[in-house]
N, C-alpha and C positions, 0 to 999 in steps of 0.2 A: 384333687390331683394327686397321683402317686408320688411318693417321696423317693422313688428309685427309677433308674433307667431300665425299662423293660428289655431292651435289646442287650444291654450289658448283663443283666441278670440271666437272660436266656443263654447267652454265651457261656457264662459261668456254669450254668446247669449242664450244658453240653460237655464241658471239660470234666465236670463231676461224673457224668455218665461214662466218659472215656476212661476215667479211673476205675469205675466198676468193671468195664470190659477187661481191663488189665488184670484186676483181681480174679475174675472168672477164668482167665486164660493161663495164669501163672503156673498153677499146679500141673496141668496137662503138658505144658511146655517143658517143665523141668523134670517130669516124672522119670524118664529113662535115666537121667543123671542121678536122681535121688535113689533109684533102685540100685544103681551101681555103687554109689557112695556108701549107703548103709546096708547093702547086701540083704534087702528085704524081698519077700515073695509077692506075688500078685495080689494075694488076699490082704496083706498089710498095706500094699500100695493103694488098693481100692478103699481101704478104711480112711485114708487121708482125704478122699473126696467127700466122704460122709462128714468128717470133722469140718471141712470147709463149708459144707452146706448147713450144718448145724449152726455154725457161726453166723451165716447169712440169715438164718431163721431168727436168731436172737436179735440181730440188727434190724430186721424187717418188722419184728414185733414192737421194738422199743421206739423207733424213730417217730412214729406218728404222733403220739401224745407229746413227745419232746418238742417237735416243731410247732405244734399247735399252741404250746405253752411258752416256749422260749424263742421260736423263730428258726429260720433256716441257716443263718450265718454261723452261729456257734456249732451246729451239727456238722456242717461241711468242713469247717476249720479243724475241729477236733478229730473227725474221722479221717481226713486227709493226713493229719499228723500221725495218727495211729498206724495208718497204712505205710507211711514212710518208715516208721520205726520197725514195724514187724516184717516188712520186706527185707530188712537187714537180717532179721531172725531167720526168715526162710532161706536167705542166701547163705548165711554163715553158721547155721545151726550145727553145734558140735554133736548133738545126739538127736534121736528120733523124738524124744520128749520135747526138746526145744522146738523142733520143727512143727510138731502137732500144736503146741501152745501158740506158735506164731500164726499158723493157719487159721485157728479158731478166731483170734483177734482180728486178723486181716479180713476174714470172712464177715465178721460182725460189722466192722466198719464199712466194708463194701456193700453189704446188704442195706445198711442205713443210708448210705449215699444213693444207692439205686432207688429206694423208696422216696427219699427226700427230694431228689432232683425231679422225679416224675410228679410228685405232689406240687413242687415249686412251679414247674412249667404249667401244670394245670391251673394253678392259682392266678398266674399272670396272663392267661391266654383265653379268657372268656370269649366265646364265639368262634374260636379256631383251635380248640384243645386237641382234636384229633390230628390236625395237620402238624402242630408243633410237637406233640408227643411222638409222632412218627419221625420227624427230623431228629429228635432227641435220640431215638433208637438207633439211628445211623451211627452215632458216635460210640455207642456200645460196640458195634461191629468194628469200628476203627481200632478201638482199644483191644478187642479180643483177637483181631488179626495181627495187630502190631507186635505183640509179644512173641508168638511163634515165628513170625517173619524175622524179627531181630535176632532171635536165637539161631534160627536156621541159617542166617547169613553170616553171623559172627562167631558161632560156637567153635569154629576151627581156629580162631585167633585168640579167644578169651575163654576163661572158665565160666560155667553157668553162674557161679557165685558172684563174679565181677559184674556180669551182665544184669542179673536180677537186682543186685545192689544199685547199679546205675539207674535202672528203671525206677526203683524206689526213690532215689535222690531227685530224679526228674519231676516227680510229683510236687516238689517244692514250688514249681512254676504255677500250677493251678492253685496251690495253697496261697501263694502271694495274691493271686487274683481274688480269692475269697476274702482275704483280709481287707482289701481296699475298696471293694464294691459295696454299695449300699443295697441291702435286701429288703423285701417287704417286712413290715412289722409283724410280730406274733399276733395271732388271732385272739388269743385269750391271755393277755399279759396279767390280768388280775387273778388268774387262777383257772386251771383246766376244769371244764364242766364234766366231772367224772360220770355223773348219771347218763349224760348224753353219749359219752364215749362207750360206756357199757351197753347202752341201748343200740349202738351200731351192730353189735354181735347178734341182735335179734331181728335185724332188718333182712327180710326174705330176699329182696331184690339184690342187696349187696352180697349176700351169701351165694346167690345164683351166679353173679358176676365173678365172685371168688372161685367157685367151682369151675367156671369156664377157664379161668387162668390156671387153675390146678391141672386141668386136662391139657391146656395149651403148653404150659411149661414142661409137663411130662412128655408130651409128644415131641417138642423141640429137642429135649435132652435125649429122648429115645432115638429119634432119627440121627441126631448128631453123634450119639454114642455107638450105634449099631450099624449104620449104613456102610461104613468102610468094611466091616466084617462081613456084611451081607454080600457086597460086591466081590470080596475076596473068596468066600467059601461057596456061595451059591452061583455066582456068575463067573467064577474062575479068573478073577483079575489079580495081578500081582499086588502084594501089600502096599508098596510105595505108590502105585497108581491108584489104588483104592482110596488112600488118604487124600490124594489130589482130587479125586472124584467127589469125596465128601465135602471138600472146600467149596464146591459149586453150590451146595445147598445153602451155606451161610452167605456166599456171595450173592446168590439170587435173592435171598431174604433182605440183605442190606441194600442192594441196588433198588429193589422194589419199594422199600420204605422211603428212599429218596424221591422216587416218583410219586408215591402216594401222598407225600406231604403237600403237593400242589393239588392233586385230585380231590383231597378231602376238603379243600376250600371251595370246591365247585359242585361236588356231588354229595348225596346223602351218605352219611357214615354207615347207616344200617344196610343200605344197598351194597356198598362196597364190601362190607364184611360178609354178607351172604354170598356174593360172587366169589370172594376170596376163599371162603370155605369150600365152595364147589370146585374151584381150581385145585385146592389142596387135596380134596378127596379124589379127584381124577388123577392127580399126580401120584398119590400114594398107591392107588390101584394099579396104575401103569407100571410103577416100579416093582411091585410085588408079583405081577404076572409077566414081567418082561422076559422074553425068550433069549435076549442077548444084552450085553452091557450098554449098547447105544440107546436102546429103548429104556433100559433101567435108568441111565443118566438123564434122559428127558423127563422121566417121572420124578426123579429126585429134584431136579431144578424146578419143575412145576410145583412140587410140594413146598419148597422154600418160598416161591413167589406167593403161593396161597397163604402161607403162615404169616407173611409180613404184616398184614393189617390187624391181626387179632389183638395183640397186646395193646397197641396204641388206641384202637377204637374202644376196647373194653375199658381201659383206663380213662378215656375221655368221658364215657358214661358215668364212671365212678365220680369223677371230678364235677360233672354237672349235677348229679343227683345229691351229692353230699358235700357241697361247697363249704358249708358251715364248719365241718370238721374234716376237711379234705385229707390232712395228714394222717389222722387216725383211720379214716376209711381206706386210704392207700395201704396203711400198715396192715389192716385186716386182710385185704385181698392178696397182698404180696406174701404174707405169712402162709395163707392157704395155698398159694400157687407153689411154694417150695416143697410142699408135701408131694405134689405131682412130680416135681423134678427128682425127688428121691425114690418114689415108688414105681412109677411107670417103667423106667428103664430096667428096674429090678425084675418086674413081672415079665417084661419082654425076654429077659435072660432066662427066667425059669421055664417059660413056654418053649423058647428056642432050644434049650438044653434037652427037652423031652421030645419035641415034635419038629424041630428045625426052624430056621430063621424066617422062612416064608410064613409059617404059621404064627410065630412069635410077634412078627411085625404087623399082623392083622390088628393088633391093638391100636395102631395109628389110624387107619380109616374108621375103625369103630369109634375112637375118640372124636374124630372130626364130625361124624354123624351126630353123636351125643351133644357136641358143642353147638351144632346147628339147631337142634331141638331146644337146648337151654336158651339160646339167643332168641328163638321164636317166642318162648315163654316170657322172657324179660321184655321184649318189644311189645308183646300183647298187653302186659301189665301196664306199661307206660301209655299205650294208646287208649286203653280203657279208662285210665285215670284222667287223661286229657279230655276224653269225651264227656266225662262226668264233672269236669272242671274242679278236680280236687288234686292235692299234692300226691305225687307218686310215692313219696317216702314221708317219714315223720320229721324230716330235716329241711328239705328244700324242693320246690317244684323245678324240674329241669327247664331250661330256656333255650338250649342250643342243639338238642338231639331229637 
């Protein structure tokens, strides 16, 4: 019998993912105010996103071995405390140096919480990993939408420093939850199996799943980063309306995840993922060939709907295949995925600068097709292993996918 309440632990994980959504959204929400306060140009402003992402990569790399060795509770408590402290640094930084320092540490703690909560939910959800990981992803959307909504509503009454400081202080509430809830015990209290951990980096199936998330993370950041500009420059929509149109992409993704949570309990995860990729491909092509903004908006929404299943389903595969070292396995794929978030939007920018946004954004449907091929390879490897009655990996035979 587990020595913890699964529902309470899942609730705590959801609040942890909400914190990560807040961390992801904070810089974009305050960037105009930061540019004005420190009188920096767009190049310097863009470098702040790189620092935040670098911090997330560090946190994503470190969290896995830590939770496998010491458990989830210390990680969530320490990272939530770090975010509370460094949100005050983001809010009241007297210099750009202090702001950069705060962003790196907040990003590292956020990246660790992101990986830790996904691995935690995977560990406590055998038989329904895809469903629960999908519901977990909804809370990321709540956090990511909440910060810009708060600033957009209250910035005419309060300074951004006060608002961001207040958001940081509010994280004390989930921190208190982490303190009082009993979490699963560490998997390797007697010492982390270093050889097995290193062995994960040689697992072909895990690396293929990581590349899928690299492409997916890059495509989500690419669509999220460039769609408003696309509607503004190519489809001749006013900048403020273009931003509202962009929000439909994230809204479609978030709402679809809420629906998928139930569907994944009833239907094959592999079938849902394949259908989702087809929907995303159709949506991206419709958006890029749209003759008017209405058709473009339809394509953008369909792209968000299609993207919704990819992260939860792929992470469910990781949790099933590598349950023995789930934290470290999640650490590997999340670290790989962040390279996509850094590189694909950059390459879209380079292509768009030389050939236009319609051409630059072709990387989105190309990435979707490549992800479909990679998933076909992964699923084929699993099916062949089952037919020969042998483990898919060197760690654990999957039972629920």
